[in-house]
N, C-alpha and C positions, 0 to 999 in steps of 0.2 A: 503495500500499500505504500501512496505517498505522504510523504508528511505535509500537511501545510505548515509554511512560514512565508516572511517577508519578502516579497522579492525585491526590495530595496538591497538585500544583504549578496544579490547577484544570483544568478541562475543555476548555477552548480547546487544552492540547499535544496532548489526542487527537482533535479535529475537525477535519477537511480538508471544508471547503467545499465545497458543489457548486452551482454557479450553474446556477439553471433560470428562462427565462422571461426572459433577459437582466441577470437581479437577482440580489444576494446571500442576498435572502429575499423572499418575496413573500406577499397575504392567501391565505390557501386556505378554500375552504369546510369550513365545522365539521364537514360531516357526512362530508365526505372523510377524516377524521382519524381511528383508532382508538388506544384505550391499549395500550402493549407489554405482549405476553403474556411473563409472566415480573416484569411491574412489581412492585420491593421494596416499594412503596408501595400500602395495604390498605383500611385507614382515613382515612375523611374527615370532617372534623367538619363536620354541616349548618349550624352555627351560624357556623363561622369561613367556610363556602364564601360563605353569603349577608354577610359582612362585605366578603368581597373582589368580589363580582358588585357590591356598590353601589359599591365604589373604581372598579369597571371601570367604571361605568355614566359616574361621574363624572369619571374621567382618562383611562379606554380601558385598555389593554393595552401597558405601557412595552417590557416584555420578552417577544420573538419567543421562541416553543415551538420547540424541537428537535424535528426529524424525519427520519425517514428513509421512502426511496420501497419499498413493500412491493406488488407487484402492483397492485391495481386500486385501490388506498388509501397513505393514509401514517399511518405508525407512529410515535406518540410516544417519546421519548428522555428529554426534559426538557420539565415544565411541565403536566403531566395536573393540577395543581390549579386553576391559572388556565384550563383549557382546557372543564374542568367548570362553573368559575364563568362564565365568558365564555357558555358555554349558560345557564344561570340567568339572567344579564343580558341575554338576547335578542341575542346576535351570533347573525351568520349566520357572519362568517368571522374569521380571528383568523391577524395576522401570523406566518411561520415560518420557520425558517432549516433548508435540507436537508442532511441530512449522510451519506457514503455510509461507512453502517461494520455489518460484522460481527454476528452476534447475540449473542457474546461481549461486543462492546466496546460494545454497545446497552444490554447489561445491567450492565455496570460502571458507564456513565456515567450511567446510570438511579440506582445505588446511591449512588455520586460525588456527587451534584446534589443527593441527598435529606439526605445527609450535611451534604453545607456549607451545608444549608438548616437543617437538625436537624429534618427532617421526619417522619421516622421513629419510631415508638416504639421500645423495645429488641427487644419480640420481631421486630418487622417487620427490623430491622435485624441483627439475628443469623439470620432465616431466609436473608436478604440475601447475608449472609457465608458461610452453607452452600454456597448455591447457587453461589458464582463459585468458591468451592471446588472444586466436584465440577465445573463446566463448565469450568473453567480447569487445573484439576488443580493448584493451588496447596495448598502448607505453611500455616500461621499465619503464620509472621514473611515469608513472599513477600506473601500477604493484605494482611498490616499494611501493607506497603511500599507497596502499589499504592494502597490507600486514605488513604495518610497520618496512620494510627493507630498507636500504640504497639500489639505484639504480644500486650501483657498486655490490654490493653481490647477486643482482636478474641477474644481466648481468656476473658475474661470474658462478653462479650455470648455468644458459642457453649453458654457452661455452661449457658445461660437455657432450651436447646431440650432438656435433659434434666427438665426440668418436667413433670408432667401438663400436659394438656389445659386443663383447670378454672383451674390457677392460672396458667400465659399467657394463658388470658381477662381474668384480672384483674387483670392487670400494662395489657395492652392497654387494659380499660376504668377504670384508673386507680383499682383498689380498692383496689391493695396497690403497692409502688415496685419497681424492679427489684434493688432492695438486700435487701427483704423475701425476692424469689424466691431469690436467690444465698443466702440466710441459710438456706434451707429445703432447700438443696441437700445438706448432710452426712447427712440422715438418709433418702437413698437409696432406700427403699422408696416406691413410690405413698402407701401409705392413711396411712402416718405423717406426709408433706407435706401430704397433703391435710386429717386432722386439726388440724397444728398450724397450717397456714392459715386454718383455722376458728375456733380461739383469736386468732389475728393481729386478722381481721377482727370478733368480738365485741368482743375490749376494745381495739381501738385500739394495738397495741402498737405501739411505733418500732422501727426496726431493731436498735437494740440489744438492746430487751428481747427481741424475735423469737430473735437468736443467745443468748441467756441460755435460753431455754426449749428450744431445740433443744439446746442442752447438758444440761440435765435431761434431758431424754429420753433422749440417748444414755446417759447415764449410769445411768438404770434403770428401774422401767416404766412406761409412758406413764402413770400413774396421774389426771393433769390432764386425759387428753384424753377419760375416760369419763364424762363429763358428761351429767347429765339434763336433757334439752332442759327451756329453761323453761316453766311454765303462762304462759297467760295472765295471771293476777294477777302474777305474778313479775316477768312483761315491764315490763305496766302501772305494776309499783312502780321497777323500775329505773329507767324514763322519770321518773316524778316525781322520784325522789332526784337524777336529772342536773340536773333542771331546779333542785332546790331547794340545789344545792351549787354549780351552775354550772362541773361539772368534770367528768371521766369518772368514772362509776360503772360497774362490771359485780358482777351477780349470779352466782355459780355455784353448780351443786347436783349433787352426786353421793349418790344413794339417798334416804336421809333429813337427811344432812347436806348443809352448803351455806356459802357466806360471802360477805360483801360486798367488797369495794375499791371504795375511793376514790381520784383519781389526784389528784396535787398537781407541779408544776412548779418551786416554790421554796419558802421560808419562808415566806415572805409569803402565801402562799396557803395552807400548812399552817394558817397561824395563824390565818385566815380560817373552814377547814374548821372547825378546833376551837372558835371561838368559836359559830359555827352548830350544833353539838353541843353547845355549854354545857357542858363540860368545865372 
């Protein structure tokens, strides 16, 4: 039987080794391995996989993959990125360690392995936390203890799941950060969050600027979000102004009125912009 212990102590405490073929680990045909169903990590950078594949070609696979026996194949618990890169490197076999664990423990181990390596994006981490809480009937505090995190960290991650799918995709694809996403949550309504997100991306707002935008929207009508889409001419002008000032420039238009915003980061940049304006 597998002893339950805090994952914050590392994976080894949860992994009973199963010897097969007289060894703790062995070289397994790569086609006999399949990804874990419910694997927390869903996004793999093609560029980073190529880098890892090049490293594997030169130095081999230093750390074995962790698998469990499943019917007529082996199911990956930890090491999917290495498994994918090994295929790109042309490997036909990979070193594996076999473990005898339940479905719940396999998911738990996959989650902690990715967290310890910081391999998950914020949305994947939140989805994995939720899946574990449901599968194992855990409270946020209990889950936090099992994965070696503060309860507030788990709670903040789970809040991201309340965002519209489009905004979660923005976080995954790094158009905005987790901090931006959390800043949008007080708006509550999906359409307001999406409109605010458009402003954040268009104007390149920081997290602090996003928080200010959200406060303005909560305190009055969302006038700033009723902007008229820029014409091709204004879009071209915006780009030319960015190049001229070497700073962030945003043109917004509402009806026949509009404004131009030039951003600066400190007093010296402001002085430079003023000199360019000839003021």
